[in-house]
Backbone as numpy.savetxt, mean C-alpha at the origin, in Angstrom:
# Nx Ny Nz CAx CAy CAz Cx Cy Cz
10.82 -17.56 5.83 10.93 -16.28 5.12 10.61 -15.11 6.14
11.38 -14.14 6.11 11.25 -12.94 6.96 10.18 -11.96 6.54
9.24 -11.66 7.45 8.24 -10.70 7.18 8.72 -9.27 7.55
8.27 -8.39 6.70 8.57 -6.93 6.95 7.37 -6.14 6.85
7.45 -4.82 7.20 6.45 -3.87 7.14 6.95 -2.70 6.31
6.16 -2.25 5.39 6.42 -1.07 4.60 5.31 -0.03 4.84
5.61 1.08 5.32 4.66 2.23 5.61 4.79 3.23 4.51
3.87 3.43 3.63 3.89 4.25 2.46 3.05 5.52 2.54
3.60 6.59 2.02 2.79 7.76 1.82 2.90 8.10 0.30
1.73 8.06 -0.37 1.70 8.11 -1.80 1.14 9.45 -2.27
1.86 10.15 -3.07 1.53 11.44 -3.49 1.21 11.48 -5.00
0.29 12.32 -5.37 -0.05 12.56 -6.84 -1.56 12.48 -6.97
-2.00 12.06 -8.17 -3.47 11.97 -8.37 -3.80 10.49 -7.97
-4.07 10.30 -6.70 -4.28 9.02 -6.09 -5.57 8.92 -5.36
-6.40 9.95 -5.33 -7.76 9.92 -4.79 -8.78 10.07 -5.88
-9.86 9.41 -5.75 -10.97 9.49 -6.67 -10.59 8.80 -8.03
-9.59 7.85 -7.90 -9.28 7.17 -9.06 -9.20 5.60 -8.80
-9.88 5.19 -7.73 -9.93 3.80 -7.31 -8.57 3.22 -6.82
-7.63 4.09 -6.41 -6.30 3.69 -5.94 -6.45 2.72 -4.80
-7.22 3.04 -3.80 -7.29 2.15 -2.64 -7.91 0.82 -2.95
-8.94 0.82 -3.85 -9.54 -0.49 -4.21 -8.61 -1.29 -5.09
-7.86 -0.70 -5.94 -6.88 -1.37 -6.79 -5.77 -1.96 -5.83
-5.37 -1.16 -4.86 -4.32 -1.61 -3.96 -4.79 -2.80 -3.14
-6.07 -2.70 -2.67 -6.52 -3.84 -1.84 -6.68 -5.14 -2.63
-7.08 -5.03 -3.90 -7.07 -6.22 -4.80 -5.65 -6.79 -4.99
-4.75 -5.94 -5.24 -3.43 -6.28 -5.53 -2.83 -6.95 -4.28
-3.03 -6.37 -3.06 -2.54 -6.89 -1.85 -3.15 -8.25 -1.45
-4.39 -8.40 -1.78 -5.03 -9.70 -1.53 -4.54 -10.81 -2.40
-4.18 -10.42 -3.63 -3.67 -11.40 -4.59 -2.26 -11.82 -4.25
-1.56 -10.94 -3.56 -0.10 -11.25 -3.11 -0.21 -11.85 -1.70
-1.33 -11.95 -1.14 -1.56 -12.55 0.25 -0.77 -11.94 1.39
-0.82 -10.70 1.48 -0.24 -10.07 2.70 -1.33 -9.16 3.35
-0.94 -8.59 4.49 -1.95 -7.91 5.36 -1.58 -6.45 5.47
-2.48 -5.63 6.00 -2.27 -4.27 6.23 -3.49 -3.44 6.01
-3.28 -2.18 5.67 -4.47 -1.26 5.36 -3.99 -0.17 4.47
-5.06 0.60 3.96 -4.79 1.78 3.12 -5.96 2.71 3.39
-5.58 4.01 3.36 -6.60 5.05 3.60 -6.22 6.38 2.83
-7.23 7.19 2.53 -7.02 8.50 2.04 -6.68 9.44 3.15
-5.77 10.43 2.88 -5.40 11.44 3.83 -6.11 12.74 3.36
-6.26 13.64 4.38 -6.95 14.93 4.11 -6.16 15.78 3.11
-4.85 15.62 3.04 -4.00 16.37 2.17 -3.92 15.91 0.74
-4.70 14.87 0.42 -4.73 14.39 -0.96 -3.80 13.17 -1.21
-2.96 12.80 -0.20 -2.14 11.72 -0.36 -2.95 10.41 0.06
-2.32 9.28 -0.19 -2.80 8.00 0.33 -1.74 7.37 1.25
-2.18 6.82 2.40 -1.31 6.17 3.31 -1.59 4.69 3.29
-0.53 3.92 3.38 -0.72 2.43 3.35 0.27 1.77 4.21
-0.06 0.67 4.81 0.86 -0.24 5.50 0.69 -1.70 4.94
1.83 -2.27 4.56 1.84 -3.60 4.02 2.85 -4.48 4.96
2.28 -5.64 5.29 3.14 -6.61 6.02 3.07 -7.94 5.30
4.22 -8.57 5.23 4.35 -9.84 4.56 5.77 -10.21 4.20
5.96 -11.27 3.44 7.33 -11.61 3.07 7.98 -10.47 2.28
9.27 -10.25 2.54 9.96 -9.07 2.01 9.75 -8.97 0.48
9.93 -10.13 -0.22 9.87 -10.04 -1.72 8.50 -9.62 -2.20
7.41 -10.05 -1.54 6.06 -9.67 -1.91 5.76 -8.19 -1.60
6.24 -7.84 -0.44 6.06 -6.33 -0.03 6.84 -5.45 -1.03
8.03 -5.82 -1.38 8.80 -5.05 -2.33 8.11 -4.98 -3.69
7.47 -6.07 -4.08 6.78 -6.14 -5.33 5.53 -5.17 -5.31
4.87 -5.15 -4.20 3.70 -4.26 -3.97 4.11 -2.78 -3.99
5.27 -2.43 -3.41 5.77 -1.07 -3.32 5.99 -0.68 -4.88
6.59 -1.49 -5.65 6.81 -1.19 -7.05 5.47 -1.05 -7.82
4.51 -1.82 -7.49 3.23 -1.66 -8.15 2.57 -0.38 -7.75
2.75 0.04 -6.50 2.19 1.34 -6.07 2.80 2.49 -6.82
3.95 2.35 -7.25 4.57 3.49 -7.98 3.86 3.76 -9.31
3.25 2.76 -9.90 2.45 2.91 -11.11 1.02 3.19 -10.84
0.33 2.38 -9.97 -1.01 2.56 -9.55 -1.97 2.11 -10.64
-3.27 2.38 -10.37 -4.32 1.98 -11.30 -4.32 2.91 -12.55
-5.05 2.59 -13.55 -5.15 3.19 -14.85 -5.24 4.74 -14.76
-6.10 5.36 -14.05 -6.29 6.80 -14.00 -5.51 7.57 -12.96
-4.68 6.84 -12.21 -3.85 7.54 -11.21 -2.56 8.13 -11.88
-1.98 9.01 -11.11 -0.67 9.59 -11.60 0.16 9.73 -10.33
1.00 8.74 -9.96 1.77 8.76 -8.77 2.98 9.61 -9.07
3.17 10.65 -8.19 4.29 11.61 -8.42 5.44 11.28 -7.46
5.15 10.71 -6.29 6.18 10.40 -5.34 5.70 9.50 -4.24
6.52 8.61 -3.74 6.17 7.65 -2.62 7.36 7.74 -1.60
6.94 8.03 -0.32 7.86 7.84 0.72 7.61 6.49 1.37
8.69 5.72 1.58 8.56 4.35 2.08 9.43 4.33 3.37
8.75 3.92 4.46 9.46 3.72 5.76 9.46 2.17 5.99
10.54 1.59 6.04 10.67 0.14 6.32 10.71 -0.10 7.85
9.90 -1.04 8.34 9.79 -1.18 9.76 9.78 -2.68 9.96
9.82 -3.17 11.26 9.71 -4.54 11.64 8.20 -4.88 11.57
7.87 -6.06 11.02 6.51 -6.52 11.02 6.03 -6.83 12.45
4.77 -6.56 12.76 4.24 -6.82 14.06 3.26 -7.95 14.04
2.71 -8.28 12.88 1.73 -9.45 12.84 0.41 -9.03 13.37
0.13 -7.75 13.46 -1.20 -7.28 14.09 -2.36 -7.41 13.21
-2.12 -7.53 11.93 -3.19 -7.57 10.92 -3.66 -8.95 10.51
-4.91 -9.13 10.23 -5.43 -10.44 9.72 -5.65 -10.42 8.29
-5.86 -9.24 7.68 -6.21 -9.12 6.29 -5.71 -7.77 5.77
-5.95 -7.48 4.51 -5.66 -6.16 3.99 -6.99 -5.43 3.77
-7.11 -4.24 4.40 -8.41 -3.57 4.37 -8.26 -2.11 4.07
-9.32 -1.54 3.66 -9.47 -0.03 3.39 -9.98 0.56 4.68
-9.35 1.53 5.24 -9.79 2.14 6.48 -10.13 3.60 6.15
-10.77 4.25 7.17 -11.12 5.61 6.96 -10.12 6.52 7.57
């Protein structure tokens, strides 16, 4: 199975609504790697690496987000997977 990387910039009400923690739990359940962090401009940035089908599923989940979020827009940049991550983590 081919691994891919999706680099996301998520816009809307995505900070102070547990978006990063929700994403981390979802990513761990789908068993892929990467990271997520808040940006100073109010967006959230994330990188997911893993099998294409699982990463695509996660991108779709991110469009909805957790209960109190309101995702307005997501930019997705598809890249080649590098395999540099060991787990999915929240970074600063």
